[in-house]
C-alpha angles and dihedrals in degrees: 000000000000116000117227108235122230120220125225089254091054092061117101113257090248091057091047091049091049090054097045090048085065102034102033121231117350111224094183140352130202126195111230116230126235133018135114108223112050126068091201128036112162134168110212130208105211099159091243124122128215116251109235 
């Protein structure tokens, strides 16, 4: 059975706040296509870069 994906904007405000408390401000969010198991799969743009 295919799972219907939720978008960032579909999440309750409390869930978005909990995420941004950890990540900092979210400048953009894109729902990832495909998959069967997760109701939410989002790639965030937080303006941060990874230290390598």
